[in-house]
C-alpha positions as CSV (number, residue, x, y, z in Angstrom):
1,M,18.1,-5.2,10.6
2,L,16.6,-7.4,7.9
3,E,15.0,-10.7,8.7
4,Q,16.3,-13.9,7.3
5,D,13.0,-15.2,5.8
6,L,12.7,-12.4,3.3
7,I,12.3,-13.4,-0.4
8,G,14.0,-10.3,-1.7
9,H,15.2,-7.0,-0.5
10,A,16.8,-3.8,-1.8
11,R,18.5,-0.8,-0.2
12,L,18.8,2.7,-1.6
13,K,21.7,4.5,0.0
14,Y,22.5,8.2,0.0
15,L,19.1,9.4,-1.2
16,R,19.2,13.2,-1.4
17,T,16.1,13.9,0.7
18,S,15.5,14.0,4.4
19,A,14.5,10.9,6.3
20,Q,11.3,12.6,7.5
21,K,10.1,13.2,3.9
22,A,11.0,9.7,2.8
23,R,9.2,8.1,5.7
24,L,6.0,9.8,4.7
25,V,6.1,7.8,1.4
26,V,7.5,4.6,2.8
27,D,4.8,4.4,5.4
28,L,2.2,4.2,2.6
29,V,3.5,1.0,1.2
30,R,4.5,-1.0,4.3
31,G,2.4,-4.2,4.5
32,R,0.8,-3.8,1.0
33,P,1.0,-6.2,-2.0
34,V,3.7,-5.3,-4.5
35,G,1.3,-4.4,-7.3
36,E,-0.8,-2.2,-5.1
37,A,2.2,-0.5,-3.6
38,A,3.7,0.3,-7.0
39,A,0.3,1.7,-8.2
40,L,0.0,3.8,-5.0
41,L,3.6,5.1,-5.4
42,R,3.0,6.1,-9.0
43,G,0.0,8.1,-8.0
44,T,1.7,9.8,-5.1
45,R,2.6,13.5,-5.6
46,K,5.8,13.4,-3.7
47,A,9.2,13.7,-5.4
48,V,10.7,10.9,-3.5
49,A,8.0,8.5,-4.6
50,V,9.8,8.1,-8.0
51,D,12.9,6.8,-6.3
52,I,11.0,4.4,-4.0
53,V,9.2,2.9,-7.1
54,R,12.6,2.2,-8.6
55,L,13.7,0.6,-5.3
56,L,10.5,-1.5,-5.2
57,D,11.1,-2.7,-8.7
58,S,14.7,-3.6,-7.8
59,A,13.5,-5.6,-4.8
60,V,11.1,-7.5,-7.0
61,A,13.9,-8.2,-9.5
62,N,16.1,-9.4,-6.6
63,A,13.4,-11.8,-5.5
64,R,13.0,-13.2,-9.0
65,Q,16.8,-13.7,-9.2
66,K,16.8,-15.5,-5.9
67,R,13.9,-17.8,-6.7
68,Q,12.8,-18.3,-10.3
69,D,9.5,-20.0,-9.4
70,I,8.3,-17.0,-7.4
71,D,4.8,-15.6,-8.1
72,V,5.1,-11.8,-8.0
73,D,1.4,-11.5,-7.2
74,Q,2.0,-13.2,-3.9
75,L,4.7,-10.8,-2.8
76,Y,4.1,-8.0,-0.3
77,V,6.2,-5.4,1.4
78,R,7.2,-7.0,4.7
79,T,9.6,-4.5,6.0
80,A,10.2,-0.9,4.9
81,F,12.2,1.6,6.9
82,V,14.3,4.7,6.4
83,D,17.5,5.5,8.2
84,G,19.2,8.9,8.4
85,G,22.3,9.3,6.4
86,P,25.1,11.9,6.4
87,S,24.4,15.5,6.0
88,L,26.3,17.9,3.6
89,K,27.1,21.1,5.5
90,R,27.0,24.2,3.5
91,I,27.2,27.9,4.2
92,R,24.6,30.5,3.1
93,P,25.4,34.2,3.3
94,A,23.4,36.2,5.8
95,P,23.0,39.9,6.4
96,M,25.8,42.0,8.0
97,G,28.6,39.6,7.1
98,R,27.1,36.7,9.0
99,A,26.6,33.2,7.6
100,F,23.9,30.6,8.1
101,R,24.6,26.9,8.1
102,V,22.6,24.8,5.6
103,L,22.2,21.0,6.1
104,K,21.5,19.1,3.0
105,R,20.3,15.8,4.4
106,M,20.4,12.3,3.0
107,C,18.8,9.0,4.0
108,H,19.0,5.3,3.4
109,V,15.8,3.4,2.4
110,T,15.4,-0.4,2.8
111,L,12.5,-2.5,1.4
112,G,12.1,-6.2,2.2
113,L,9.6,-8.5,0.4
114,A,8.0,-11.7,1.6
115,E,5.6,-14.1,0.2
116,K,2.0,-14.4,1.4
117,T,1.0,-17.7,3.0
118,Q,-2.0,-19.4,1.5
119,A,-3.9,-19.6,4.8
120,A,-5.2,-16.2,5.4
121,P,-5.9,-15.3,9.1
122,A,-9.6,-15.3,10.1
123,P,-11.1,-11.9,10.3
124,R,-11.5,-10.5,13.8
125,K,-14.9,-10.3,15.3
126,A,-16.3,-7.2,16.7
127,R,-15.9,-6.8,20.5
128,G,-18.7,-8.2,22.5
129,T,-20.1,-10.5,19.9
130,E,-18.5,-13.7,21.2
131,T,-20.8,-15.4,23.7
132,Q,-21.0,-18.8,25.1
133,A,-23.9,-21.1,24.4
134,G,-26.8,-20.0,26.6
135,A,-25.0,-17.1,28.1
136,V,-26.6,-13.7,28.1
137,P,-24.3,-10.9,27.0
138,A,-23.6,-8.3,29.7
139,A,-25.6,-5.1,29.5
140,R,-23.7,-1.9,28.7
141,P,-23.1,0.5,31.6
142,A,-25.3,3.5,31.7
143,R,-23.9,6.7,30.2
144,P,-22.9,9.4,32.7
145,A,-25.3,12.2,33.1
146,A,-24.7,15.2,30.9
147,R,-22.8,18.0,32.6
148,K,-24.7,21.2,33.3
149,A,-23.5,24.0,31.0
150,A,-21.8,27.0,32.7
151,P,-23.8,30.2,32.5
152,R,-22.8,32.4,29.6
153,R,-21.2,35.8,30.2
154,S,-22.3,38.8,28.3
155,S,-20.0,40.4,25.8
156,A,-19.5,43.4,28.1
157,A,-18.4,41.1,30.9
158,K,-15.9,39.3,28.6
159,K,-14.3,42.6,27.5
160,S,-13.9,43.9,31.1
161,A,-12.6,40.6,32.4
162,G,-9.3,41.1,30.5
163,R,-8.7,44.7,31.7
164,S,-6.8,45.6,34.8
165,K,-8.3,47.6,37.7
166,T,-6.2,50.7,37.2
167,K,-7.5,54.1,36.3
168,R,-8.6,54.1,32.7
169,T,-7.0,57.2,31.2
170,G,-5.4,57.7,27.8
171,R,-1.9,57.1,29.3
172,T,0.1,53.9,28.8
173,G,3.1,52.4,30.5
174,K,4.4,52.7,34.1
175,S,5.8,56.2,33.7
176,G,2.4,57.7,33.1
177,K,3.5,59.6,30.0
178,G,1.3,59.7,27.0
179,R,1.9,58.4,23.5
180,G,3.6,61.6,22.3
């Protein structure tokens, strides 16, 4: 479901690739600025990236149509998701008169753009750096003692460990017959 506060959005329906393949590319652009996302998609070596670049350009054009005063440099990909679509079911001949079913999958891709706010969030501090005035930071707990390594077995012991305790003759199997 799309949010109401999006500046522009676009939906590409019935894209002839699986949703799994499309998600690999869509996950690259989620949360990125529009210019950076377009450059990243143009450099991606996936076939579906071409279609997603066109979808991103369409979403930018929709945002410009909605608000003429929009600054494209302030837009970023707020929501990006891929839904599964219908599958075309086909038959492929198989040996001995059988047939295999082939599913030609489709998906629906949706991109939503929003405008960055001017106030950027403060960068998060590293854990443990915040202290009160005059307070001494707590000491780190001691590391657990290293475990003692198990004694190593010789190569002869390793080979014999996998063998059974039966009589070692040239015969194999339960019947006791040879290979011949």
